[in-house]
Structures are given as C-alpha cells and as structure tokens.
N, CA and C atoms as an extended XYZ file, in Angstrom:
423
Properties=species:S:1:pos:R:3:atomname:S:1:resname:S:1:resid:I:1 pbc="F F F"
N         0.859       -1.174       -0.005 N   MET     1
C        -0.012        0.001        0.007 CA  MET     1
C         0.912        1.238        0.003 C   MET     1
N         0.850        2.035       -1.073 N   SER     2
C         1.720        3.183       -1.196 CA  SER     2
C         0.917        4.496       -1.144 C   SER     2
N         0.516        4.836        0.023 N   GLU     3
C        -0.247        6.068        0.270 CA  GLU     3
C         0.707        7.220        0.464 C   GLU     3
N         0.383        8.390       -0.037 N   GLU     4
C         1.219        9.575        0.173 CA  GLU     4
C         1.147        9.947        1.643 C   GLU     4
N         2.286       10.356        2.227 N   PRO     5
C         2.286       10.721        3.623 CA  PRO     5
C         1.375       11.895        3.924 C   PRO     5
N         1.216       12.810        2.952 N   SER     6
C         0.382       13.976        3.203 CA  SER     6
C        -1.095       13.615        3.366 C   SER     6
N        -1.524       12.522        2.774 N   SER     7
C        -2.924       12.117        2.900 CA  SER     7
C        -3.250       11.666        4.322 C   SER     7
N        -2.227       11.220        5.061 N   GLN     8
C        -2.454       10.833        6.455 CA  GLN     8
C        -2.499       12.065        7.362 C   GLN     8
N        -1.883       13.145        6.948 N   ALA     9
C        -1.804       14.344        7.780 CA  ALA     9
C        -2.921       15.336        7.492 C   ALA     9
N        -3.921       14.956        6.721 N   GLY    10
C        -5.018       15.861        6.400 CA  GLY    10
C        -4.816       16.408        4.976 C   GLY    10
N        -5.579       17.411        4.629 N   PRO    11
C        -5.502       17.941        3.271 CA  PRO    11
C        -4.148       18.618        3.006 C   PRO    11
N        -3.698       18.459        1.751 N   ARG    12
C        -2.434       19.070        1.352 CA  ARG    12
C        -2.606       20.564        1.170 C   ARG    12
N        -1.549       21.290        1.483 N   LEU    13
C        -1.548       22.726        1.195 CA  LEU    13
C        -1.415       22.909       -0.330 C   LEU    13
N        -1.951       23.981       -0.843 N   PRO    14
C        -1.796       24.205       -2.293 CA  PRO    14
C        -0.322       24.427       -2.618 C   PRO    14
N         0.100       24.037       -3.805 N   PRO    15
C         1.508       24.231       -4.178 CA  PRO    15
C         1.836       25.733       -4.169 C   PRO    15
N         2.990       26.067       -3.680 N   ASN    16
C         3.430       27.465       -3.561 CA  ASN    16
C         4.061       27.938       -4.865 C   ASN    16
N         3.525       28.974       -5.499 N   PRO    17
C         4.109       29.505       -6.738 CA  PRO    17
C         5.565       29.921       -6.600 C   PRO    17
N         6.003       30.264       -5.368 N   LEU    18
C         7.398       30.651       -5.174 CA  LEU    18
C         8.350       29.499       -5.555 C   LEU    18
N         7.889       28.266       -5.368 N   TYR    19
C         8.699       27.099       -5.660 CA  TYR    19
C         8.260       26.388       -6.928 C   TYR    19
N         7.681       27.124       -7.858 N   LEU    20
C         7.117       26.552       -9.072 CA  LEU    20
C         8.120       25.683       -9.826 C   LEU    20
N         9.373       26.095       -9.882 N   GLN    21
C        10.388       25.311      -10.623 CA  GLN    21
C        10.599       23.921      -10.009 C   GLN    21
N        10.198       23.735       -8.738 N   ASN    22
C        10.401       22.468       -8.063 CA  ASN    22
C         9.100       21.628       -7.973 C   ASN    22
N         8.009       22.116       -8.563 N   TRP    23
C         6.757       21.366       -8.478 CA  TRP    23
C         6.908       19.986       -9.133 C   TRP    23
N         6.352       18.997       -8.473 N   SER    24
C         6.298       17.633       -9.013 CA  SER    24
C         5.029       17.486       -9.868 C   SER    24
N         4.892       16.293      -10.472 N   THR    25
C         3.660       16.031      -11.239 CA  THR    25
C         2.438       16.056      -10.291 C   THR    25
N         2.646       15.623       -9.044 N   ALA    26
C         1.527       15.664       -8.079 CA  ALA    26
C         1.129       17.112       -7.765 C   ALA    26
N         2.123       18.000       -7.650 N   ASP    27
C         1.820       19.420       -7.406 CA  ASP    27
C         1.039       20.014       -8.591 C   ASP    27
N         1.489       19.663       -9.809 N   VAL    28
C         0.784       20.154      -10.995 CA  VAL    28
C        -0.645       19.611      -11.026 C   VAL    28
N        -0.816       18.334      -10.692 N   ALA    29
C        -2.156       17.761      -10.666 CA  ALA    29
C        -3.011       18.474       -9.623 C   ALA    29
N        -2.466       18.804       -8.479 N   GLN    30
C        -3.224       19.505       -7.454 CA  GLN    30
C        -3.584       20.927       -7.923 C   GLN    30
N        -2.663       21.580       -8.635 N   TRP    31
C        -2.933       22.896       -9.188 CA  TRP    31
C        -4.057       22.823      -10.218 C   TRP    31
N        -4.016       21.782      -11.068 N   LEU    32
C        -5.108       21.588      -12.038 CA  LEU    32
C        -6.450       21.426      -11.315 C   LEU    32
N        -6.444       20.620      -10.241 N   GLU    33
C        -7.682       20.404       -9.497 CA  GLU    33
C        -8.185       21.700       -8.852 C   GLU    33
N        -7.282       22.498       -8.332 N   MET    34
C        -7.684       23.783       -7.733 CA  MET    34
C        -8.325       24.712       -8.761 C   MET    34
N        -7.989       24.491      -10.036 N   ASN    35
C        -8.537       25.307      -11.127 CA  ASN    35
C        -9.704       24.630      -11.850 C   ASN    35
N       -10.235       23.516      -11.249 N   GLY    36
C       -11.365       22.833      -11.835 CA  GLY    36
C       -11.023       22.036      -13.075 C   GLY    36
N        -9.762       21.659      -13.232 N   LEU    37
C        -9.299       20.960      -14.437 CA  LEU    37
C        -8.747       19.576      -14.111 C   LEU    37
N        -9.268       18.981      -13.042 N   GLN    38
C        -8.743       17.680      -12.617 CA  GLN    38
C        -8.882       16.600      -13.680 C   GLN    38
N        -9.876       16.759      -14.592 N   LYS    39
C       -10.049       15.750      -15.640 CA  LYS    39
C        -8.861       15.710      -16.624 C   LYS    39
N        -8.039       16.736      -16.576 N   CYS    40
C        -6.851       16.812      -17.476 CA  CYS    40
C        -5.582       16.307      -16.762 C   CYS    40
N        -5.706       15.990      -15.493 N   GLY    41
C        -4.546       15.598      -14.697 CA  GLY    41
C        -3.825       14.360      -15.224 C   GLY    41
N        -4.554       13.399      -15.737 N   ALA    42
C        -3.908       12.158      -16.240 CA  ALA    42
C        -2.976       12.470      -17.418 C   ALA    42
N        -3.421       13.361      -18.309 N   GLN    43
C        -2.574       13.694      -19.452 CA  GLN    43
C        -1.289       14.433      -18.992 C   GLN    43
N        -1.445       15.294      -18.013 N   PHE    44
C        -0.277       16.020      -17.516 CA  PHE    44
C         0.704       15.069      -16.843 C   PHE    44
N         0.164       14.097      -16.092 N   GLN    45
C         1.056       13.112      -15.453 CA  GLN    45
C         1.689       12.194      -16.486 C   GLN    45
N         0.889       11.758      -17.470 N   GLU    46
C         1.414       10.871      -18.512 CA  GLU    46
C         2.580       11.523      -19.262 C   GLU    46
N         2.485       12.823      -19.459 N   HIS    47
C         3.533       13.559      -20.194 CA  HIS    47
C         4.571       14.191      -19.261 C   HIS    47
N         4.512       13.804      -17.994 N   ARG    48
C         5.483       14.231      -16.958 CA  ARG    48
C         5.644       15.736      -16.920 C   ARG    48
N         4.528       16.441      -16.885 N   ILE    49
C         4.552       17.885      -16.788 CA  ILE    49
C         4.788       18.271      -15.336 C   ILE    49
N         5.901       18.889      -15.075 N   VAL    50
C         6.283       19.371      -13.754 CA  VAL    50
C         6.367       20.903      -13.816 C   VAL    50
N         6.558       21.527      -12.663 N   GLY    51
C         6.608       22.966      -12.613 CA  GLY    51
C         7.624       23.630      -13.529 C   GLY    51
N         8.727       22.918      -13.702 N   GLU    52
C         9.815       23.458      -14.527 CA  GLU    52
C         9.381       23.752      -15.970 C   GLU    52
N         8.397       22.979      -16.490 N   VAL    53
C         7.943       23.171      -17.870 CA  VAL    53
C         6.519       23.683      -17.990 C   VAL    53
N         5.820       23.765      -16.871 N   LEU    54
C         4.382       24.120      -16.905 CA  LEU    54
C         4.135       25.453      -17.596 C   LEU    54
N         4.945       26.460      -17.300 N   LEU    55
C         4.715       27.779      -17.879 CA  LEU    55
C         5.013       27.837      -19.388 C   LEU    55
N         5.670       26.808      -19.905 N   ASP    56
C         6.003       26.762      -21.333 CA  ASP    56
C         4.902       26.069      -22.163 C   ASP    56
N         3.907       25.500      -21.525 N   ILE    57
C         2.833       24.803      -22.221 CA  ILE    57
C         2.047       25.770      -23.088 C   ILE    57
N         1.738       25.360      -24.332 N   ASN    58
C         0.933       26.186      -25.255 CA  ASN    58
C        -0.174       25.343      -25.841 C   ASN    58
N        -0.987       25.944      -26.675 N   GLN    59
C        -2.156       25.254      -27.252 CA  GLN    59
C        -1.724       23.986      -28.010 C   GLN    59
N        -0.665       24.078      -28.796 N   GLU    60
C        -0.210       22.929      -29.586 CA  GLU    60
C         0.210       21.780      -28.671 C   GLU    60
N         0.888       22.110      -27.581 N   ASP    61
C         1.270       21.079      -26.621 CA  ASP    61
C         0.057       20.366      -26.040 C   ASP    61
N        -0.969       21.133      -25.721 N   LEU    62
C        -2.180       20.551      -25.139 CA  LEU    62
C        -2.843       19.607      -26.129 C   LEU    62
N        -2.889       19.991      -27.402 N   VAL    63
C        -3.455       19.115      -28.432 CA  VAL    63
C        -2.636       17.832      -28.508 C   VAL    63
N        -1.308       17.991      -28.548 N   GLU    64
C        -0.412       16.811      -28.600 CA  GLU    64
C        -0.585       15.917      -27.404 C   GLU    64
N        -0.902       16.486      -26.248 N   MET    65
C        -1.106       15.709      -25.021 CA  MET    65
C        -2.457       14.998      -25.040 C   MET    65
N        -3.309       15.311      -26.007 N   GLY    66
C        -4.606       14.644      -26.105 CA  GLY    66
C        -5.746       15.358      -25.399 C   GLY    66
N        -5.553       16.619      -25.092 N   ILE    67
C        -6.653       17.399      -24.479 CA  ILE    67
C        -7.450       17.967      -25.649 C   ILE    67
N        -8.540       17.307      -25.985 N   ALA    68
C        -9.307       17.583      -27.187 CA  ALA    68
C       -10.243       18.775      -27.045 C   ALA    68
N       -10.819       18.958      -25.900 N   ALA    69
C       -11.850       19.985      -25.717 CA  ALA    69
C       -11.222       21.371      -25.742 C   ALA    69
N       -11.702       22.206      -26.657 N   LEU    70
C       -11.181       23.563      -26.801 CA  LEU    70
C       -11.359       24.350      -25.493 C   LEU    70
N       -12.515       24.199      -24.857 N   GLY    71
C       -12.750       24.916      -23.600 CA  GLY    71
C       -11.722       24.562      -22.526 C   GLY    71
N       -11.408       23.270      -22.400 N   ASP    72
C       -10.406       22.851      -21.422 CA  ASP    72
C        -9.028       23.457      -21.781 C   ASP    72
N        -8.663       23.440      -23.030 N   ARG    73
C        -7.380       24.006      -23.457 CA  ARG    73
C        -7.313       25.492      -23.110 C   ARG    73
N        -8.395       26.209      -23.406 N   ARG    74
C        -8.431       27.667      -23.116 CA  ARG    74
C        -8.357       27.922      -21.604 C   ARG    74
N        -9.084       27.093      -20.806 N   ARG    75
C        -9.038       27.285      -19.363 CA  ARG    75
C        -7.646       26.977      -18.813 C   ARG    75
N        -6.991       25.984      -19.374 N   ILE    76
C        -5.617       25.656      -18.911 CA  ILE    76
C        -4.689       26.811      -19.257 C   ILE    76
N        -4.774       27.351      -20.477 N   ILE    77
C        -3.910       28.482      -20.868 CA  ILE    77
C        -4.154       29.701      -19.956 C   ILE    77
N        -5.440       29.976      -19.650 N   LYS    78
C        -5.749       31.109      -18.748 CA  LYS    78
C        -5.198       30.843      -17.351 C   LYS    78
N        -5.308       29.616      -16.868 N   ALA    79
C        -4.801       29.282      -15.533 CA  ALA    79
C        -3.265       29.391      -15.523 C   ALA    79
N        -2.603       28.988      -16.587 N   ILE    80
C        -1.145       29.110      -16.696 CA  ILE    80
C        -0.745       30.595      -16.690 C   ILE    80
N        -1.475       31.425      -17.414 N   GLU    81
C        -1.187       32.873      -17.423 CA  GLU    81
C        -1.321       33.461      -16.007 C   GLU    81
N        -2.387       33.047      -15.301 N   GLN    82
C        -2.589       33.536      -13.928 CA  GLN    82
C        -1.469       33.021      -13.035 C   GLN    82
N        -1.044       31.776      -13.205 N   LEU    83
C         0.036       31.227      -12.413 CA  LEU    83
C         1.325       32.010      -12.646 C   LEU    83
N         1.572       32.387      -13.892 N   ARG    84
C         2.786       33.173      -14.246 CA  ARG    84
C         2.743       34.495      -13.463 C   ARG    84
N         1.569       35.141      -13.426 N   ILE    85
C         1.420       36.403      -12.666 CA  ILE    85
C         1.618       36.170      -11.174 C   ILE    85
N         0.991       35.118      -10.625 N   ASP    86
C         1.116       34.816       -9.200 CA  ASP    86
C         2.558       34.517       -8.835 C   ASP    86
N         3.244       33.705       -9.673 N   ALA    87
C         4.663       33.387       -9.400 CA  ALA    87
C         5.526       34.625       -9.419 C   ALA    87
N         5.250       35.528      -10.347 N   HIS    88
C         6.003       36.767      -10.402 CA  HIS    88
C         5.785       37.623       -9.157 C   HIS    88
N         4.526       37.731       -8.720 N   ARG    89
C         4.200       38.531       -7.523 CA  ARG    89
C         4.851       37.950       -6.269 C   ARG    89
N         4.778       36.640       -6.131 N   VAL    90
C         5.323       36.010       -4.942 CA  VAL    90
C         6.855       36.168       -4.927 C   VAL    90
N         7.461       36.002       -6.106 N   THR    91
C         8.911       36.155       -6.183 CA  THR    91
C         9.320       37.587       -5.860 C   THR    91
N         8.556       38.566       -6.356 N   ALA    92
C         8.855       39.984       -6.069 CA  ALA    92
C         8.691       40.267       -4.575 C   ALA    92
N         7.667       39.698       -3.951 N   LEU    93
C         7.482       39.906       -2.522 CA  LEU    93
C         8.609       39.309       -1.694 C   LEU    93
N         9.071       38.131       -2.129 N   ALA    94
C        10.145       37.467       -1.418 CA  ALA    94
C        11.453       38.210       -1.509 C   ALA    94
N        11.608       38.984       -2.596 N   ALA    95
C        12.855       39.722       -2.800 CA  ALA    95
C        12.712       41.184       -2.379 C   ALA    95
N        11.770       41.516       -1.508 N   GLY    96
C        11.422       42.893       -1.183 CA  GLY    96
C        12.163       43.618       -0.120 C   GLY    96
N        13.345       43.185        0.393 N   PRO    97
C        13.982       43.916        1.480 CA  PRO    97
C        14.324       45.362        1.160 C   PRO    97
N        14.529       45.714       -0.109 N   ALA    98
C        14.861       47.087       -0.433 CA  ALA    98
C        13.760       48.046        0.021 C   ALA    98
N        12.506       47.646       -0.165 N   THR    99
C        11.407       48.485        0.290 CA  THR    99
C        11.303       48.482        1.814 C   THR    99
N        11.692       47.369        2.445 N   THR   100
C        11.705       47.296        3.897 CA  THR   100
C        12.663       48.295        4.443 C   THR   100
N        13.852       48.422        3.841 N   ASP   101
C        14.846       49.404        4.300 CA  ASP   101
C        14.245       50.789        4.273 C   ASP   101
N        13.563       51.162        3.210 N   PHE   102
C        12.975       52.491        3.072 CA  PHE   102
C        11.893       52.688        4.143 C   PHE   102
N        11.003       51.725        4.283 N   LEU   103
C         9.934       51.842        5.265 CA  LEU   103
C        10.500       51.937        6.675 C   LEU   103
N        11.498       51.158        6.978 N   PHE   104
C        12.097       51.160        8.309 CA  PHE   104
C        12.723       52.496        8.608 C   PHE   104
N        13.505       53.017        7.649 N   LEU   105
C        14.168       54.293        7.900 CA  LEU   105
C        13.152       55.437        7.892 C   LEU   105
N        12.135       55.343        7.036 N   GLY   106
C        11.132       56.413        6.981 CA  GLY   106
C        10.263       56.468        8.220 C   GLY   106
N        10.135       55.412        8.955 N   ALA   107
C         9.257       55.378       10.109 CA  ALA   107
C         9.993       55.530       11.419 C   ALA   107
N        11.288       55.700       11.378 N   SER   108
C        12.070       55.788       12.630 CA  SER   108
C        12.150       57.229       13.122 C   SER   108
N        11.646       57.486       14.323 N   PRO   109
C        11.776       58.862       14.868 CA  PRO   109
C        13.216       59.114       15.303 C   PRO   109
N        13.609       60.373       15.282 N   LEU   110
C        14.968       60.729       15.685 CA  LEU   110
C        15.047       61.074       17.152 C   LEU   110
N        13.910       61.380       17.753 N   VAL   111
C        13.858       61.701       19.170 CA  VAL   111
C        12.717       60.931       19.814 C   VAL   111
N        12.789       60.844       21.112 N   MET   112
C        11.736       60.163       21.874 CA  MET   112
C        11.188       61.125       22.926 C   MET   112
N         9.874       61.111       23.097 N   VAL   113
C         9.247       61.916       24.133 CA  VAL   113
C         9.433       61.179       25.455 C   VAL   113
N         9.940       61.890       26.464 N   ASP   114
C        10.150       61.295       27.779 CA  ASP   114
C         8.782       60.996       28.385 C   ASP   114
N         8.573       59.793       28.887 N   GLN   115
C         7.294       59.360       29.432 CA  GLN   115
C         6.848       60.264       30.616 C   GLN   115
N         7.804       60.680       31.458 N   GLY   116
C         7.460       61.444       32.625 CA  GLY   116
C         7.125       62.911       32.312 C   GLY   116
N         7.758       63.460       31.285 N   ASP   117
C         7.557       64.869       30.947 CA  ASP   117
C         7.392       65.006       29.447 C   ASP   117
N         6.149       65.199       28.974 N   PRO   118
C         5.916       65.269       27.537 CA  PRO   118
C         6.604       66.443       26.840 C   PRO   118
N         7.079       67.415       27.626 N   ASN   119
C         7.771       68.559       27.028 CA  ASN   119
C         9.286       68.290       26.912 C   ASN   119
N         9.740       67.168       27.421 N   HIS   120
C        11.141       66.860       27.395 CA  HIS   120
C        11.420       65.797       26.306 C   HIS   120
N        12.198       66.153       25.331 N   LEU   121
C        12.588       65.228       24.271 CA  LEU   121
C        14.001       64.769       24.515 C   LEU   121
N        14.267       63.517       24.228 N   ARG   122
C        15.633       63.008       24.329 CA  ARG   122
C        15.984       62.238       23.079 C   ARG   122
N        17.227       62.218       22.689 N   PRO   123
C        17.610       61.497       21.470 CA  PRO   123
C        17.459       59.997       21.673 C   PRO   123
N        17.196       59.312       20.584 N   LEU   124
C        17.143       57.864       20.646 CA  LEU   124
C        18.521       57.271       20.923 C   LEU   124
N        18.498       56.113       21.549 N   GLU   125
C        19.771       55.418       21.784 CA  GLU   125
C        20.260       54.891       20.436 C   GLU   125
N        21.561       54.778       20.301 N   LEU   126
C        22.122       54.268       19.050 CA  LEU   126
C        21.707       52.782       18.920 C   LEU   126
N        21.374       52.381       17.716 N   ILE   127
C        20.996       50.986       17.483 CA  ILE   127
C        21.831       50.438       16.344 C   ILE   127
N        21.900       49.142       16.285 N   ASP   128
C        22.584       48.456       15.189 CA  ASP   128
C        21.558       48.349       14.079 C   ASP   128
N        21.636       49.275       13.106 N   LEU   129
C        20.640       49.383       12.069 CA  LEU   129
C        20.559       48.093       11.242 C   LEU   129
N        21.697       47.504       10.907 N   GLN   130
C        21.658       46.285       10.112 CA  GLN   130
C        20.979       45.142       10.869 C   GLN   130
N        21.252       45.021       12.137 N   ALA   131
C        20.631       43.972       12.952 CA  ALA   131
C        19.121       44.190       13.021 C   ALA   131
N        18.695       45.432       13.198 N   GLU   132
C        17.264       45.759       13.241 CA  GLU   132
C        16.565       45.427       11.936 C   GLU   132
N        17.203       45.824       10.818 N   GLN   133
C        16.637       45.523        9.502 CA  GLN   133
C        16.527       44.034        9.262 C   GLN   133
N        17.552       43.290        9.642 N   LEU   134
C        17.533       41.842        9.489 CA  LEU   134
C        16.408       41.226       10.314 C   LEU   134
N        16.199       41.712       11.539 N   ALA   135
C        15.129       41.205       12.366 CA  ALA   135
C        13.770       41.464       11.742 C   ALA   135
N        13.584       42.652       11.170 N   ILE   136
C        12.325       42.979       10.513 CA  ILE   136
C        12.111       42.080        9.300 C   ILE   136
N        13.139       41.876        8.499 N   ARG   137
C        13.016       41.004        7.317 CA  ARG   137
C        12.599       39.579        7.739 C   ARG   137
N        13.220       39.082        8.772 N   LYS   138
C        12.875       37.733        9.248 CA  LYS   138
C        11.445       37.671        9.741 C   LYS   138
N        11.015       38.749       10.397 N   ALA   139
C         9.652       38.765       10.954 CA  ALA   139
C         8.578       38.788        9.884 C   ALA   139
N         8.854       39.430        8.768 N   ILE   140
C         7.824       39.535        7.735 CA  ILE   140
C         7.921       38.492        6.666 C   ILE   140
N         8.912       37.696        6.673 N   MET   141
C         9.019       36.648        5.623 CA  MET   141
C         8.619       35.322        6.122 C   MET   141
C-alpha cells in the first residue's frame, strides 16, 4: 500500500508558486484540481509535466497531449497565465527587502518623548541598524 504521507496528515496545502520550478507532477495535478481541471490531470502526469515546464505549455502542446476539448485548453492556458502572474508577484514579494529598508528608515523617529515629561525630548539610543533591519526582514518573511 503506497499512500502519500500527506494524505495521512489531512488535506495538502496548495503548491506554492514561489517554488514553481520544483513542483512535481503531483503538485501540478493539485494545481489543475484547484482550477477545476482535474479531468486533465492524467494527461499532464502521462507527459510528466512538472513545474519546470508548466509555464512553457501552449495550445499545440495541449493538443499533442490529447486534451481535445477547446474549452479545457483555453481554461488551462488562462490558468497558466494567472500562475505566471502569481509566481512573479510572490517572487517579487520574497525579494522585497529594499522596500523594507525604506519603510524602516522612513518610520524611525529621531527623538523620543520622555514618558514622565511630555515637554522633554531626548535622542534615541544608538541601534545596530543592520541587525534591526535583518530582524524585521525575518519577521515579515
């Protein structure tokens, strides 16, 4: 009995577009199912379509794979286009520390109001800016 370990742990998480290049045929089949195209999963598995080649699929490939219904082919192409957009967004978000640097520096006050006397301002203590930025990056990723 060769059951997938994930089936014992409950429902699988959807495949992450950030790791699209590493998707297995099972991940591609799950992505097809999430898009209501599970009936095409057998053809994708038969032709060993993995994440590495998924974004390269075109109409001619789908015909060659035996996906005869024009509607299914069009839905697959639209889903691939959306996946391309999603993968680009996720990748851009993952590489976003440059904007974090700006936000962090833009939101840092230069002085602090003394708790006991609101009319008394004191300078902030020196901080290790790189360590603080690294901590923020880790917290948001």
